[in-house]
N, C-alpha and C positions, 0 to 999 in steps of 0.2 A: 555401560557407564552407570554407575550406581546412583540410586535415588537419594534425596535428601529427606531428612526427618524434620517435621516442624512440630512444635507443641501447640495445642489448641488452647487459647485462653479461657480459663475457668473450668477446664475438665482435665481428666486424666488421660483422655484420648491423644494418640499420637497418629499423625498421618504421614506416610511416606510418599513424597512426590515422585511420579514416575519420570525422573528427569529425560532419560534416554528417549521415552516415548513422545515427551512434550517437545523435545529438540527435533526428533524426527518429523513430527506432524508440522512444526514450524519451519523447518529449513526451507521447505518449497517457497515460502514467502520471502525469505532471506535471498535465495537464489534468483527469484522474479525481479525483486527491486535492485539486486546488484546488477543485473543484466540491463535493466531499464536505466539506471544511473549511469553505468558504463557507456552506453549508446549516447546518452546527453552530453556526457563529459568529453567524449572522442569524437563527436560528429564533425567538428572544425577540421580534424586530421583526415577522416576518411571520405568525407563528402566528394572530393574530386576523384577518388578511386572508383566511385560507382557512377558517376555523373560527368558529363564533358568538362574537362578540366580548363578549357578556355575562358569560362566565366565562372569564377570562384563563388561569386554571390548566387547565381542560379544554381550552382552545384549544392551550395548549403541550404538554399530554399528547398531543393528537392529532397535532401537527406532529411531535414527537419519536418518536412510534409509527409514523409514515409513514417516518420516517428508519431507524428499527430494522427495519421490515418489509422495506424495500428490501435491507437487508444480507442477508436470507436468500434473495433471489434470485440471490445471487453463484454459488452452487454449480450452479443451472440455467444461468446464463450461461456459467459456465466449462466446463460440458459441451457445450452446444450450440455455442457459439463456438469452443471448443477443437476440436470435432469438424470444424466448418466450416473452420478453418485446416489441419486434417490432411488434408482433402479438396481445398480450393480454393486453399490457399496461406497462408503467413504473412502476405504483404502485404495480400491479400484480407481476412483476419481483422483485422488491425490497422485497415485503413480502415473496416471496419464498426463496430469497438468505438468508435473516436473520434467516428465520425457519430453513434452513438447517444447518447454522452455530451454532445457539443456541441449535438445537437438537443434533448436532455432539459433542458439548462441554459438554452437560448434560450426553450424552451416556459415553463419556470417564470418567466422574467423577464417575459413577457407575459401570463401566465395572468389571467382575470378573477377578482375577489374573490368571497368569499361573499356579500356585500351585493348584488353584481350578478346572480350566477347560482345563489345557494343552494348545495346540497350537491354540484352539479357541479364546484364549486371544488375541495373536497379530494379527489374522485375523479380529476380530471385531474391534481392534484399527485402523487396516488399513482401513477398510470400513468407520469408522467414520471419518478419515482424509480425504478420498477421497471425501466424501460428503462436507467436509469444504473447500477442495481444488477447488472443482466445484463451490461452493457458492462464494468464494472469486474472482473467475474468472468473475462470473455473476454480482456481486456487483459493481466492479469498472465501467462496461459499463453501467448498469442500473442507478445507482445513478449519474453518470457523465451526462448521457443524461438528467435525471430528473432535475438536477441543472441548466443545460444550457437551457432547455426548458421552465422553470419557470421564468427565469431571464429577465428583460427588457434588450434590446440590449446594452444599455449604462452602464449596471452594471453587466454584465455577469461574469466579472473577480472577482468582489466581491462576488457574490454568489458561484462561482466556489472554492473560497478561503477555505469555510466551510469543503469541502471534506478532505483536508489535515490538517486542524485545528483539525479534529476529529482523524486522524491517530496520529499526534504527542501527542495529549492528552492521547490516548490509550496507546501509547508506554511508556510515562511517568507513567501512572497508573499501567501498568503491571510490570514495573521495581520496582516501589515503593512497590507493593504488594510482589514482590519477596524479597526485603529487610526486609519488615515487617515479613513475615512468616519465613524467615531463622533466623531472630533475636529472635523471639518469640518461635519457635519450635526447638528441636534438630534433629540431622540427622535421627534418629530412627522414630521420629514422622512424619518428612517429607516424609520419604519413606513409612511409614505406611498408613497415611491419609492426611498429609499436601497438598500434590500436588492436592489431590481431591478437597480440598476447593478452589484452584485457578480456577479449570475448572468449577466447580459449580457457581463460582461467574460470570465466562464468560457467562455461559448458561443463568443465571438469567438476566444479562445485555442484552442479546439477546432478551429474551421475554418482558423486558421493551421497546426494540426498536420496537418490533413487535406491541406492544400496541400503541406506538406513531404513527408508520405508518399507522395504520388502518384508521386514519382520514385524511389521505393525499387525495387530489384531484388529478385526472389524469390531465396531461398537455394537453393544447389546441393543441399543435403541434401534439401530438400523436392522438387526436381525429380526426384533420382535415386530417391525412394521414394514418389513420387505414386501409381503404379500398385498398389504394395503396400498403401498407405493405403486406396485404393478397394476393395480386395479384403477387406479386414477387415470381418468381421461381429460384432456386439455388442462394439464396441471398450472400452467401460467395463467390462464382465465380463472382457474379456481382460486388462485391467490387473491386476485381482485374480488371475485365474487363473494368468497367466504371470509376474506381477511382484508377488507379494503381499509380499515383503521391502521392495521398493522403496516400495510404497503405505504401508507401517506406519512406515517410516523417514521419509518425507515427512511423514506425519501428526503424528509425534513432534516433529520439529524445527520444524515449522510452528505446532504448539501453542504452544512458547515464544516463537517469533518473534512471534506475534501478541499474546500477554500482555505481551511486552517493548514492542512498538509501543504497545499500549493503555496500559500503566502510565506510560511516560515522555511521550508525546505526549498524553494525555488524563486519566488517573486522578489523577496526581500534583498537578495544577493545583487542582482542588476540594479534594483532601485537604489541600494546603498551607493554602489559604484558609479551609476550613470548620473543619478539626480542629486546625491548627496556628497560626491567626491570622497567618499570613504576609501581608504587603502585596501586593495583586494585582499592582502595577506591578513589584515586585521578582520575582515569580514569572514574569511575562511576560519580564522582561529576562533571567533565568536560562534559561528555555526557549528563547529566541532564541539565546542563546550556545551552549547545548547543540545546538540544531539546526544551527547554523553549523558547529560542530566535527564533527557527524555527517556533513554534506555534504563537508567538507574530508577526512575520513578515508576515505571510501568508495573512492576511486580507489587511494590507497596501500595500503589493505588488500586490494583486488583484485589488485593487482601483488604483493603479499606472498604470496597464495594461489598465485599462478602459480610462485612460487619455491619456497615451502616446503610447499606442500600445502593443500587445503581442509580436511581432517579435523583437523589439529592447531589451525587457526584456529577451527573450529567448537566443538572441545573447551574451549579457552581462553574462548570466548563463554559456553558453558552453564555451565562451573565458576565463571567469574566472577559470573554472575547468581545461581546457587545460594548462593555464599558472601556476596556483597555486598548482596543485594536487601533483606534485613531490616535489616542495619545502616545502609543508606542512608535507610530510612524514619525511623530515629530522628534522622537529620541534617536532616530537613525541619522548619524552624522559621522564625521571624520574623528572618531574618539572610540578607542577600543573599549573602553569601560562602558560607554552608552551601548555599544553593539552588543556587547556581552549581556547587558541587562535586557535588551530587546529579545534576542534570540532565546535567552534562558526563559524569561516569563512566558513568551508565546509557547514555546515547545514543552514546558511544564504544564501549562494550562491544556495544550493539546493531549498530553499524556493521560489526563484525567478521563477523557473520551477513549482514546486509543487503547488504553489497557484493558477496557472492558467492552469494546466494540462486538468482538465475536461472540461473546456471552449474551449481550443485548439483543443482537440481530437474531441469534439462534433461539431465544426465548420468545420471538414474535410469531413463529410459525410452527405448526406440528411436524412431526419427524418425516412424514411421507411427502411433505412440501417444502422442507427446511432449506436444502441446498438449491432448489429451483428458485424458491421465493428470495433468498438472499442473492443468489448468483444474478437473476435478472434485474431485480429493482435497485440493488446497490450499484451495480455496474452501469445501469442506464443513468443513474444520478451522477456517478463519477464522470461518465463520458461528457454529459451535458454541461456540468459546472466545471470539472477539471479539464475537460477538453477545450472548453471556450475561455478559461481563465487567462491563458497567454494573450488571445485576441482581445478580451476586454481591457486587460492592463496595457497593451500596446496602444489600442484605440485611444484610451483615456490619456495617456502619456503624450501621444501625438498631438492630441487637442489642447495640450498643456495643463491637464488636470490629474496628474499621476496619483494624487491623494484621494481622489474619488474611489479609486479601487478599494482602499481601506473603509470607506464608509459602505461600499457594496457589501463587503464582509460583515460589517456591524448589522446591516439590515438582515443578512442571512442569519446572524446569530440570534436576533430577536425572534424571527420566524421559528427557528430550531427551539428556542427556549419556550415558546408557546406550545409547540408540538410535544415538547418533553414532559410538560405538565399534564398531558393526557395519558401519559404511559402508566401501566400498573406497576407496582414495584414487584420484583421478581427475585430478589436475593432469597436464597435457601429453597426455592421451590423446585418441584420436579419439572422437567420438560414435557411439554405436551407431546 
């Protein structure tokens, strides 16, 4: 795939974006989120295939608990696979993460049912999901480090944007696949084999990504610091001892990033349908429009950060969420126009951070600790706040206070804003 050429404002210099390399580095994240979204989308159809079908409610609880449990293996994957990438290279780490994800998806696609092998079926499902959870933890740190390390200092934001362009595209693709299969197949066909098609497609996409990544070159940053990384003892402890401020800053803005992601890509849909009587198809249309805007904004926002800085952009994001998240919740109603405003506003705000998150995280840690530091602390924060978000909103809803969740996000935004104020500006600087 040919690169694209962009003109740098105010100079005669022309820079050629290595589009094939950027797509190859980012495709793992796309595959990861495609598979995770497919699981959430089709769980109602395959839950009774892996758990006793006599009680559909318990079967669904079992399947969703497996989904949630895998979430908490992300920090372990981030730590182990991040350290692997710091020792063996970014390319080796990215090949391993996408292999784990693709393999896990294909395994799920061909797993025997509970009726065939009894309790071995849910055990095998859990093992496949654990592999995928660990893979996702490693993918974020390894691909983020790779994108940041291959980027020219003046264009790190642009390169970083490809990471979440892939995420948004994958979420759209998985949602559209769900719409396609649910319209083409009836419920019996979806429960029998339709869900297997979705997982098989995810697995095949993973092997396409593996094929693309095989030709990636290792980063100069890693090569120059490989010996130093091998000499590091107790790297996780070292991130806390030598870089405590970076760890706290990463956890603070990741907390809000995770809650922003969960709110607009997950929580708003059932909130709109169950509490505001919104039409399900209108919600899907509004979410799709918002997601498309999110994807479209990532690259321009990445370029914006290269020109005006990461810190101002992050402050606008945190302040915007703090001020608008509660008012936006009141706009959620049975009206397509209002829903489009809510999803579009929230996801465009989120794109301000998502577009530059890999760059910002990579700029916090030195090369020999970069993948370990991001992998461990980013994924621990995601597990704590993303993993508990469904429980928090369910508990608040059952208590009769579903709107309190949005105040919870607003408080997180204030905390993130204060932490971002302590960040140093890193646009155009060399990585440590």
